[in-house]
Structure formats: C-alpha cells, structure tokens
C-alpha positions in Angstrom: -14.7 -21.4 -53.9 -11.4 -21.6 -52.1 -12.9 -23.8 -49.5 -13.8 -26.3 -51.9 -10.6 -26.2 -53.9 -8.6 -26.5 -50.6 -10.2 -29.7 -50.2 -9.4 -30.9 -53.8 -5.8 -29.7 -53.3 -5.5 -31.8 -50.1 -7.3 -35.0 -52.0 -4.8 -34.4 -54.7 -1.8 -34.3 -52.3 -3.1 -37.6 -50.8 -3.9 -39.3 -54.3 -0.3 -38.2 -55.4 1.3 -40.1 -52.6 -1.1 -43.1 -52.0 0.6 -45.3 -54.5 -2.7 -46.5 -56.0 -4.7 -46.6 -53.0 -7.3 -44.0 -53.2 -8.3 -44.2 -49.8 -11.8 -43.3 -50.3 -13.6 -46.0 -48.7 -16.4 -44.7 -47.2 -17.4 -47.6 -45.2 -14.5 -47.0 -42.7 -14.4 -43.4 -41.5 -11.5 -42.3 -39.5 -12.3 -38.9 -37.8 -9.1 -36.4 -37.5 -7.5 -35.4 -34.3 -6.9 -31.9 -33.4 -3.6 -32.3 -33.9 -4.1 -33.4 -37.4 -6.3 -30.6 -38.1 -3.4 -28.1 -36.8 -1.0 -29.6 -39.2 -3.1 -29.2 -42.4 -3.9 -25.6 -41.0 0.0 -25.0 -40.8 0.7 -26.5 -44.1 -2.1 -24.3 -46.0 -0.6 -21.2 -44.3 2.9 -22.3 -45.4 1.7 -23.1 -48.8 0.3 -19.4 -49.3 3.7 -18.1 -47.7 5.9 -20.0 -49.8 4.0 -20.0 -53.3 1.4 -17.3 -53.7 1.6 -13.7 -54.8 0.3 -12.7 -51.3 3.2 -14.2 -49.8 5.8 -12.3 -51.7 6.6 -9.5 -49.2 7.0 -11.9 -46.5 9.3 -14.2 -48.6 11.3 -11.2 -49.8 12.1 -9.9 -46.0 13.6 -13.4 -45.3 14.4 -15.4 -48.6 15.8 -12.4 -50.6 18.2 -11.5 -48.0 19.4 -15.1 -47.6 20.0 -15.4 -51.7 21.5 -12.1 -51.5 24.2 -13.3 -49.0 25.0 -16.4 -50.9 25.6 -14.7 -54.3 27.6 -12.4 -52.4 30.0 -14.6 -50.3 29.8 -17.5 -53.0 29.0 -15.9 -56.4 28.8 -17.6 -59.7 29.8 -16.3 -63.2 27.7 -16.3 -66.1 28.9 -19.3 -67.4 28.5 -21.9 -64.6 32.1 -21.7 -63.7 32.5 -20.1 -60.0 34.0 -16.8 -59.5 34.9 -17.2 -55.9 36.9 -14.6 -54.0 40.4 -15.3 -52.6 38.8 -15.6 -49.4 37.0 -18.7 -50.3 40.1 -20.2 -51.8 39.5 -23.5 -50.2 36.1 -23.8 -51.8 37.7 -22.5 -55.1 40.1 -25.3 -55.3 37.4 -28.1 -54.3 34.6 -27.2 -56.7 33.6 -30.2 -59.3 30.4 -28.3 -60.7 28.0 -25.9 -59.0 28.5 -25.2 -55.6 26.5 -27.4 -53.2 24.1 -25.7 -50.7 22.0 -27.6 -48.1 18.5 -26.0 -46.9 17.6 -28.0 -43.7 13.9 -27.3 -42.7 12.9 -26.3 -46.3 9.2 -26.8 -45.5 7.2 -26.2 -48.7 10.7 -25.8 -50.4 10.5 -22.2 -52.0 13.7 -21.1 -50.4 15.7 -24.3 -51.8 13.8 -23.7 -55.1 14.9 -19.9 -55.3 18.6 -20.9 -54.5 18.4 -23.7 -57.2 17.2 -21.2 -59.7 20.4 -19.1 -59.1 22.7 -22.1 -60.2 23.3 -23.7 -57.0 23.1 -27.4 -56.5 20.3 -27.4 -53.8 19.4 -30.1 -51.5 16.5 -29.2 -49.1 15.1 -31.5 -46.2 12.6 -31.6 -43.7 11.2 -33.6 -40.7 7.5 -33.1 -41.3 5.5 -35.5 -43.4 2.7 -33.3 -44.1 5.1 -30.5 -45.4 7.0 -32.8 -47.6 4.0 -34.3 -49.3 2.6 -30.5 -49.9 6.2 -29.6 -51.2 6.3 -32.5 -53.3 2.8 -31.8 -54.8 3.6 -28.2 -55.4 7.3 -28.9 -57.0 6.0 -32.1 -59.2 2.6 -31.9 -59.3 2.1 -28.4 -61.4 3.3 -29.9 -64.6 2.2 -28.2 -67.7 -1.2 -29.1 -69.2 -1.8 -29.6 -72.8 -1.7 -25.9 -73.5 1.7 -25.3 -72.1 0.6 -24.1 -68.9 1.4 -25.0 -65.5 -1.5 -25.9 -63.1 -2.4 -23.4 -60.3 -4.7 -24.0 -57.6 -6.9 -22.0 -55.0 -6.7 -22.5 -51.5 -8.2 -20.9 -48.4 -5.4 -20.8 -45.9 -7.2 -18.6 -43.4 -10.4 -20.7 -43.3 -9.7 -21.9 -39.7 -9.1 -18.5 -38.2 -11.9 -17.1 -36.2 -10.4 -14.3 -34.1 -9.4 -11.0 -35.5 -11.2 -11.5 -38.6 -12.6 -8.2 -40.4 -15.2 -10.5 -42.2 -16.3 -14.0 -43.5 -15.2 -13.2 -46.9 -11.8 -12.5 -45.8 -11.6 -16.0 -43.7 -12.8 -17.8 -47.2 -11.1 -15.6 -49.7 -8.9 -18.0 -52.2 -5.1 -17.7 -52.8 -3.9 -19.0 -56.1 -0.7 -21.3 -55.9 1.8 -21.6 -56.9 2.5 -18.1 -58.3 5.6 -19.6 -60.7 6.0 -22.8 -62.7 8.3 -24.7 -60.3 9.6 -26.8 -63.5 10.7 -23.9 -65.5 14.0 -23.4 -63.8 14.9 -27.1 -64.6 14.0 -26.7 -68.3 16.0 -23.5 -68.6 19.2 -24.7 -67.0 19.0 -28.0 -69.0 18.8 -26.1 -72.2 21.6 -23.5 -71.3 24.3 -25.0 -69.1 26.7 -27.7 -69.7 26.7 -28.9 -66.0 23.3 -27.9 -64.7 22.9 -28.0 -60.9 20.9 -30.5 -59.1 17.9 -30.2 -56.9 17.1 -32.8 -54.5 14.9 -33.1 -51.2 15.5 -35.4 -48.3 12.9 -36.7 -45.7 14.1 -37.0 -42.1 15.3 -35.4 -38.7 18.3 -33.3 -39.5 20.7 -35.3 -37.3 19.3 -38.5 -38.6 20.0 -37.3 -42.2 23.4 -35.6 -41.7 24.8 -37.1 -38.7 27.2 -39.2 -41.1 29.2 -36.1 -41.6 30.5 -36.2 -37.8 33.9 -37.3 -37.3 32.8 -40.5 -35.4 30.8 -41.6 -38.2 33.3 -41.1 -40.8 34.7 -44.7 -40.9 31.6 -46.1 -42.2 30.7 -43.6 -44.9 33.1 -43.8 -47.8 33.1 -40.7 -50.1 31.5 -38.6 -47.5 34.3 -36.1 -47.8 33.9 -35.1 -51.5 30.1 -34.7 -50.8 30.3 -31.8 -48.2 28.3 -28.8 -49.0 29.8 -25.2 -49.5 27.0 -23.5 -47.6 24.3 -24.2 -45.2 21.1 -21.9 -45.6 18.8 -21.6 -42.4 15.6 -19.9 -42.5 13.6 -20.1 -39.1 15.5 -23.4 -38.6 18.1 -23.3 -35.7 15.7 -22.7 -32.9 13.8 -26.1 -33.9 16.8 -27.9 -32.7 16.3 -30.0 -29.6 19.8 -29.7 -29.0 21.2 -26.6 -30.7 25.1 -27.4 -30.0 24.6 -30.9 -31.7 22.9 -28.9 -35.0 25.7 -26.4 -34.9 28.4 -29.2 -34.9 26.7 -31.0 -37.5 26.5 -28.2 -39.8 30.2 -27.4 -39.1 31.2 -30.9 -40.3 28.8 -30.7 -43.3 30.8 -27.8 -44.6 33.8 -27.6 -46.7 36.6 -25.3 -45.2 35.6 -21.9 -46.0 32.1 -23.0 -46.4 29.2 -20.6 -45.1 26.5 -20.9 -42.4 23.7 -18.3 -43.4 21.0 -18.0 -41.1 17.7 -15.9 -40.6 15.2 -16.4 -37.7 14.1 -15.7 -34.4 14.6 -18.1 -31.3 11.3 -19.4 -30.5 12.7 -22.8 -29.7 9.9 -25.4 -30.8 10.8 -27.9 -27.8 10.5 -25.3 -25.1 8.0 -24.3 -22.7 7.0 -27.8 -21.3 8.4 -30.0 -18.5 9.4 -27.0 -16.4 11.9 -28.0 -13.4 10.3 -27.2 -10.0 12.3 -27.1 -6.8 10.1 -29.8 -5.5 11.0 -32.1 -8.4 14.6 -33.0 -7.3 14.8 -36.3 -5.2 15.9 -35.7 -1.7 19.8 -35.7 -1.0 20.5 -35.1 -4.6 23.2 -32.6 -5.9 21.4 -29.7 -7.1 23.9 -29.7 -9.9 22.9 -33.1 -11.2 19.7 -33.0 -13.5 19.4 -36.5 -15.0 16.2 -38.1 -15.3 17.2 -40.9 -12.9 17.3 -38.0 -10.2 14.0 -36.8 -10.7 11.4 -37.3 -8.4 8.4 -39.7 -9.3 6.0 -36.7 -9.0 8.0 -35.0 -11.8 8.3 -38.2 -14.0 4.7 -38.7 -13.7 3.8 -35.2 -14.4 5.7 -35.2 -17.7 5.4 -38.9 -18.9 3.3 -37.5 -21.9 5.8 -35.2 -23.3 8.6 -36.1 -25.9 11.9 -36.5 -24.3 13.1 -33.6 -26.3 11.0 -31.2 -24.3 12.8 -32.0 -21.3 16.4 -32.1 -22.6 15.9 -28.7 -24.5 17.8 -25.6 -23.5 16.7 -21.8 -24.4 19.9 -20.0 -25.4 20.1 -16.4 -25.7 21.3 -15.0 -29.2 24.6 -14.1 -27.4 25.3 -17.5 -26.3 24.2 -18.9 -29.9 26.8 -16.6 -31.1 29.5 -17.7 -28.9 28.8 -21.3 -29.9 28.9 -20.7 -33.5 32.4 -19.1 -32.9 33.5 -21.7 -30.7 32.6 -24.4 -33.2 35.1 -22.8 -35.8 33.4 -20.0 -37.5 34.4 -16.7 -38.5 31.4 -14.1 -38.4 31.3 -12.3 -41.6 28.0 -10.3 -41.5 25.6 -9.8 -38.6 22.2 -8.0 -38.3 19.7 -8.0 -35.5 16.0 -6.7 -34.7 15.1 -7.3 -38.3 11.2 -7.3 -38.4 9.8 -10.2 -40.2 6.3 -11.5 -40.6 5.5 -15.3 -40.4 2.4 -16.7 -41.9 0.4 -13.5 -41.4 -2.8 -12.9 -43.2 -2.5 -9.4 -44.6 -6.4 -9.0 -44.2 -6.3 -9.7 -40.4 -6.6 -7.5 -37.4 -3.6 -9.2 -36.0 -0.3 -10.2 -37.5 2.7 -12.2 -36.2 6.0 -10.3 -36.6 9.5 -11.6 -35.3 12.6 -9.6 -34.5 15.0 -11.8 -36.4 18.7 -12.2 -36.4 20.7 -12.3 -39.7 24.1 -13.9 -39.6 26.8 -15.1 -42.3 29.9 -17.0 -41.0 32.5 -18.7 -42.5 34.1 -22.1 -41.6 37.7 -21.4 -40.8 40.2 -23.3 -43.0 41.9 -26.2 -41.1 45.5 -25.7 -40.3 
C-alpha cells in the first residue's frame, strides 16, 4: 500500500544520506517529536505536488507561468546560442554559455529542474534539510533499472489528515512519484548540445548562501562578478524572508545588469504571527519610536524567550510596499498580475482545499550608468 511504501521511501532517503550508517539499531529507540512529524508530512505533500501526475494542475498554475516569462524575456534559440532582445543587450554581451538562473527556496526541485530542461544553467537552493534530502533522493535516486526504466515509488501524502476527509481510502491512497525521469534531461542535453547547461543545488539559508554578492563582501570574493545570474526565479519564496529588504537587495546584487526577478506567490510571511508587541511591553520612560530589544520590558522578553529572534524582527509588508521596495532597489517592472488563484499542496479528493490569491511579477535590473 501507499502507507507501507511511504515508509520505504523515507528509509531509502535516510539510507542514501547515511554514509554507510544504516541507523537500524533497535536497541536505542529515539521517539520523534511533533515538529519532526510535521516536517515529514510537509515533505510528502511537497513530493506529491512537485513530482506526481496529481500535482500537475497545481504546478501548472505557478511553474508554467514562471517558465513562460523566462522564455519570453530571456529566450534561447534552438542551437544553445542566446537570442536575447536588444532590451537585454547587457546580458547579451556578457553571456558565455547558457544564461544562469537561480531558484532560491527550490524545495523538492521541480521548478529548478523544469528551467534546466529548457536549456538554462540552473542553481536551486533551500534551507530545509528534510526538503534537501528528499529532493536529492528524487533527482538522484531514480536512476534507470536494468531494463532501462526509471524507478517510481508509491507514497501516501495525505495519511496524516483527519479532517475534511471523504473516506479512509482517500487518506491512504497511493500517489506515484516521480512522474518523469529526472535524469532524462541531462542525457538529452549531453547528446545534443555542445555546451550543455549545468544543474546544481545548494544547501543553506538564502543570505548565507548568496551574501557574497553584496558590495560590502566583494573584496573577499574574487571572480564573483563573472558568476552573477541572469535571472532569479522565486516561487512562494519572498514571504519566507525574515527581512524582506535584505532579500531584495541580495537578489539585486546577484543579478547582471538587465537581469530578471521573476516572482510568483502570496504574502503569508513565514516569520509572522508571534512576538506581538503590546502597549505594556515598552519599558517606562522609553521613546515610543524606539523598538530595540534593549528597551523591551522584562515581561516581554520572558514571554518570547522561546521564539527564534527572526519572529521578533519580522515586518509584514503589503504588496504595495513590496512593489515600492523592488522599484527602489533599482528594478523596472515589466509585467505584473494580481489575484491569481493558486492551490498549494491541496488534496484533490479532500473536502477543503488551500488556495492563495497570488501576485506575479517580472522586473528587470536597470543597467548601471
């Protein structure tokens, strides 16, 4: 059943990344935490969203729009030579091989893989270790068997759901992944392209991975200028920032002049909803405009001591404010659409589904004077 094979897949993911340590010593049992169960549940749903036939419609709403924009504003010709419009002359003069596209917050890697299959050198990245382990397993653990077929697995991503369920059979039904051979694109490009694009994945928090592009860090990074990207594609990513202005500035400096920021997603703000500041939380005789931790009352600090500090520094911006920051960073908006209904890891058989009204944006980094 999908329940049994879900466990087999999880064991395979662990085994592939255990470096020879099977971890099957039953003499010492470590019970999982609720947080760990939640992460596994999220990973299984994300695997279904990114790599199953059932997730195709959901992917199409988001990924197809991003890839279409990339091919429209940064097109490739048939022969691996770029065919970029005069409006992106700065990129055209710089290109040495396929354009480079960063996909931060790439999760299970499907969007990055789709961009790679179109002929772009793609670099995905993610902070979540469970997501990275699962994406590595899907991308590199589905190699052909002896009969020339890629391996597929059955999982039950909706097993943990107990509400808004039509039947128990719906909860445990299997979903087969991956729906395509992840290695097929690399083989085809190696055979038919003189300079095939590259596909890489990085592990780490966004600012840690890409902060070397910021001007203040340039002195210690030789050759950084030549490795800048021609596009940054964001899917449900910008609202994961603990400090959105820092993310936008980093993206700006990651890009070549004329480079593209392509964004699709809501404004859920991952680091929101905790550490609310109450009127009584300010220390007596403190200027109301001062909001540093040093001026917070002992009561406030004790109440929120368990929280990650990023919850306390997060600001929830409106889209109007985000749009203004993008322009102030030095971008020119080329395309924008709002109120795009997009499902997210939704069970098509469930009695309740999650939809977001999302924003789609394409912005171009202005050419330096």
